[in-house]
C-alpha positions as CSV (number, residue, x, y, z in Angstrom):
1,M,26.0,-46.5,35.3
2,N,23.3,-47.8,33.1
3,G,21.3,-44.7,33.8
4,K,24.2,-42.5,32.7
5,R,24.6,-44.5,29.5
6,I,20.9,-44.1,28.8
7,W,21.1,-40.3,29.4
8,L,24.2,-39.9,27.2
9,L,22.4,-41.9,24.4
10,G,19.4,-39.7,24.7
11,V,21.4,-36.6,24.4
12,L,23.2,-38.0,21.4
13,C,20.0,-38.9,19.7
14,F,18.5,-35.5,20.4
15,S,21.6,-33.8,19.0
16,V,21.5,-35.9,15.8
17,A,17.7,-35.1,15.4
18,A,18.4,-31.4,15.9
19,T,21.1,-31.3,13.3
20,T,18.8,-33.0,10.7
21,Q,16.0,-30.5,11.2
22,A,15.3,-28.2,8.3
23,A,15.9,-24.5,8.6
24,L,14.6,-22.0,6.0
25,V,16.4,-18.7,6.6
26,F,15.3,-15.5,4.9
27,E,18.0,-12.9,4.1
28,K,15.5,-10.2,5.2
29,T,12.0,-10.4,6.5
30,E,11.3,-6.7,6.2
31,L,11.8,-4.5,3.1
32,D,11.3,-0.8,2.4
33,L,10.1,0.0,-1.2
34,H,10.0,3.3,-3.0
35,P,8.4,2.6,-6.4
36,E,8.9,5.2,-9.2
37,L,6.3,7.9,-9.5
38,G,3.3,6.6,-11.3
39,A,4.4,3.0,-11.2
40,P,1.4,0.6,-11.3
41,T,3.0,-1.9,-8.9
42,A,5.6,-2.2,-6.1
43,V,7.6,-5.5,-6.0
44,A,9.2,-7.0,-2.9
45,T,11.7,-9.9,-3.3
46,F,12.4,-11.9,-0.2
47,K,15.5,-14.2,-0.7
48,Y,15.8,-17.4,1.4
49,E,18.2,-20.4,1.8
50,N,17.7,-23.8,3.3
51,K,20.5,-23.9,5.8
52,G,19.4,-27.2,7.3
53,D,20.2,-30.8,6.5
54,A,16.7,-31.8,5.3
55,P,14.4,-30.6,2.5
56,V,11.8,-27.9,3.3
57,H,8.4,-28.0,1.8
58,I,6.7,-24.6,1.4
59,K,3.0,-25.3,2.0
60,A,1.6,-21.9,1.2
61,V,2.3,-18.2,0.8
62,R,-0.6,-16.0,2.0
63,P,-0.7,-12.3,1.2
64,S,-2.5,-10.1,3.8
65,C,-4.9,-8.5,1.2
66,G,-6.3,-8.9,-2.2
67,C,-4.2,-6.1,-3.6
68,T,-1.0,-8.2,-3.1
69,T,0.0,-11.4,-4.8
70,A,2.9,-13.7,-3.9
71,A,4.7,-16.2,-6.0
72,L,7.6,-18.6,-5.8
73,A,9.4,-20.8,-8.4
74,K,9.1,-24.1,-6.4
75,N,7.6,-25.4,-3.2
76,D,10.4,-27.9,-2.3
77,V,13.8,-26.5,-1.2
78,A,16.7,-28.9,-0.9
79,P,19.5,-28.5,1.7
80,G,21.7,-25.6,0.7
81,E,19.3,-24.5,-2.0
82,K,18.4,-20.8,-2.4
83,G,15.3,-19.2,-3.7
84,E,13.0,-16.2,-3.4
85,I,9.4,-15.2,-2.9
86,T,8.1,-12.3,-4.9
87,A,5.3,-10.2,-3.5
88,T,3.6,-7.8,-6.0
89,F,1.5,-4.9,-4.6
90,N,-1.0,-3.3,-7.0
91,I,-0.8,0.3,-6.2
92,G,-4.1,1.5,-7.8
93,D,-5.2,4.8,-6.3
94,R,-3.3,4.3,-3.1
95,T,-0.8,6.9,-1.8
96,G,1.4,7.4,1.2
97,L,2.8,4.6,3.3
98,Q,1.3,1.1,2.6
99,V,2.3,-1.8,4.9
100,K,1.6,-5.3,3.6
101,T,2.6,-8.8,4.8
102,V,3.0,-12.3,3.3
103,T,2.7,-15.3,5.6
104,V,4.9,-18.3,4.6
105,E,3.9,-21.7,5.9
106,T,6.3,-24.6,5.8
107,D,7.0,-28.1,7.2
108,D,10.0,-26.7,9.0
109,P,9.5,-27.9,12.7
110,K,11.8,-25.1,14.0
111,Q,9.8,-22.4,12.3
112,P,6.6,-23.5,10.6
113,Q,5.5,-19.9,9.9
114,T,7.3,-16.8,8.9
115,V,5.7,-13.4,8.3
116,L,7.4,-11.2,5.6
117,T,6.6,-7.5,5.7
118,F,7.2,-4.8,3.2
119,K,6.5,-1.0,3.4
120,A,5.8,0.8,0.2
121,T,5.9,4.6,0.1
122,I,3.7,5.7,-2.7
123,A,4.3,9.3,-3.9
124,Q,1.3,11.3,-5.2
125,L,1.3,12.5,-8.8
126,L,-1.0,15.3,-7.9
127,D,-1.2,17.0,-4.6
128,L,-4.6,18.6,-3.6
129,Q,-4.7,21.4,-0.9
130,P,-7.1,21.4,0.8
131,T,-9.0,18.2,0.1
132,F,-12.2,19.5,1.9
133,V,-13.9,22.9,1.3
134,F,-17.1,23.9,3.2
135,W,-19.6,26.7,3.7
136,Q,-21.5,27.6,6.8
137,A,-25.3,27.7,6.6
138,N,-26.5,30.8,4.8
139,E,-22.9,31.9,4.0
140,P,-22.6,33.7,0.6
141,A,-22.4,31.0,-2.1
142,Q,-19.0,32.2,-3.3
143,P,-16.5,29.8,-5.0
144,K,-13.7,28.3,-2.9
145,T,-10.4,27.1,-4.3
146,I,-8.6,23.7,-4.1
147,F,-5.1,24.0,-5.4
148,A,-3.8,21.1,-7.4
149,K,0.0,20.7,-8.1
150,A,1.8,18.1,-10.1
151,A,4.7,16.3,-8.3
152,K,8.2,17.1,-9.2
153,G,9.3,15.4,-12.4
154,T,5.7,14.9,-13.5
155,T,4.1,16.6,-16.5
156,I,0.4,17.2,-16.1
157,K,-1.2,19.6,-18.7
158,K,-4.9,19.0,-17.9
159,V,-7.0,18.2,-14.9
160,D,-10.7,17.2,-15.1
161,V,-13.0,17.5,-12.2
162,V,-16.5,16.0,-11.8
163,S,-18.9,16.7,-8.9
164,S,-21.1,13.8,-7.6
165,S,-23.9,16.3,-7.0
166,G,-25.5,18.9,-9.2
167,D,-25.7,21.1,-6.2
168,F,-22.0,22.0,-6.6
169,T,-20.1,23.2,-9.7
170,A,-16.4,22.7,-10.2
171,K,-14.3,24.6,-12.7
172,V,-10.6,24.2,-13.4
173,E,-8.3,27.2,-14.1
174,P,-4.6,27.4,-14.7
175,G,-2.4,28.0,-11.7
176,A,0.5,30.4,-11.3
177,T,3.1,28.0,-12.8
178,E,3.1,25.1,-15.2
179,G,1.7,22.0,-13.5
180,E,-0.4,24.0,-11.1
181,F,-4.2,24.3,-11.3
182,K,-7.0,26.0,-9.4
183,I,-10.2,24.1,-8.9
184,Q,-13.0,26.6,-8.2
185,V,-15.9,24.9,-6.2
186,Q,-19.2,26.6,-5.7
187,P,-22.5,25.5,-4.2
188,K,-25.7,26.6,-5.8
189,D,-27.4,27.1,-2.4
190,T,-26.3,27.4,1.2
191,T,-29.6,27.5,2.9
192,K,-29.6,23.7,3.4
193,P,-27.0,21.0,4.1
194,L,-25.3,19.7,0.9
195,N,-22.5,17.2,0.2
196,A,-20.5,16.3,-2.8
197,T,-17.5,14.2,-3.7
198,L,-15.2,15.7,-6.3
199,T,-13.4,13.3,-8.6
200,V,-10.1,14.7,-9.9
201,K,-8.4,13.1,-12.9
202,P,-5.1,14.4,-14.2
203,D,-4.1,13.5,-17.8
204,V,-1.5,10.8,-16.9
205,K,-1.1,7.1,-17.9
206,P,-1.9,4.8,-16.2
207,E,-4.9,6.7,-15.1
208,K,-4.9,8.0,-11.6
209,V,-8.0,9.3,-9.7
210,Y,-8.0,11.7,-6.7
211,Y,-10.8,12.8,-4.5
212,A,-11.9,15.9,-2.6
213,S,-15.0,16.9,-0.7
214,A,-17.4,19.9,-0.6
215,R,-20.1,20.5,2.0
216,V,-22.6,23.0,3.1
217,M,-22.8,22.7,6.9
218,P,-26.1,22.3,8.8
219,P,-27.2,25.4,10.7
220,G,-25.5,25.8,14.1
221,T,-22.5,23.5,13.1
222,A,-19.1,24.6,14.4
223,K,-16.3,24.9,11.9
224,P,-14.6,21.6,11.2
C-alpha cells in the first residue's frame, strides 16, 4: 500500500513538473522568400509564443553565415507572450536559391535548441549566356559572343565589361531588342593557354556585378 502511495505521489509530482516546463513554440520554422528584383536584402520573420507556464530565456540566436544577421526585441519571454526573431540576409551578388539557418538557444528543457531555416530565391537582373567562352589551341582568334539580357521589368541601358587579362578584349554592342546586349570577346593569341575573368556591370542601383570566363585551351585538350 505504501509503495502504491509513493508511486502515485511520484506520478503526481512528475505531472506537475511537466506542466510547469516552458515551451517556446514557433509558428513556422521554415520560410520561403522571394525578394523583389534588385532588393539588397531578404528578411525572414519567425514568430513564436511561449505556450508553457514558466518564462523562457533566449540565450542566443546564431546565424549560419556572416551574410545573415538575426535580431529579437527581448531575450525573456513570459508565459503566453508572443514575439518574433528577424533574420536579414544581405544578398550582395548572390543569385539563385540561397538556404540559410538561424539556431535559437534557450533554457527551455523540452527543446533547448531550435533551427530556423529560410530559403531565398534571388532573381538575376542580368542573364548571361553562356558564362564561359573558349578557343582551342591554334583556333583562329575570332570573337565569340556572350549574350546579356535584362530581367523582365528591369531597365538596363548600359553594360560595362572589364577583362582581368590584357590577352582578351571585350566589347559591348546593342542586342536585337531593348535590354539586350552582345559582349564580343576575343583573344589576342591562341598559340598558348590563356585565361581571363570578365567582370560585367549593368547600370543599376544598387550596383550588381556578374562574371563570365574566357579561355584558350592547352593543346590536345578536349572540348569542355
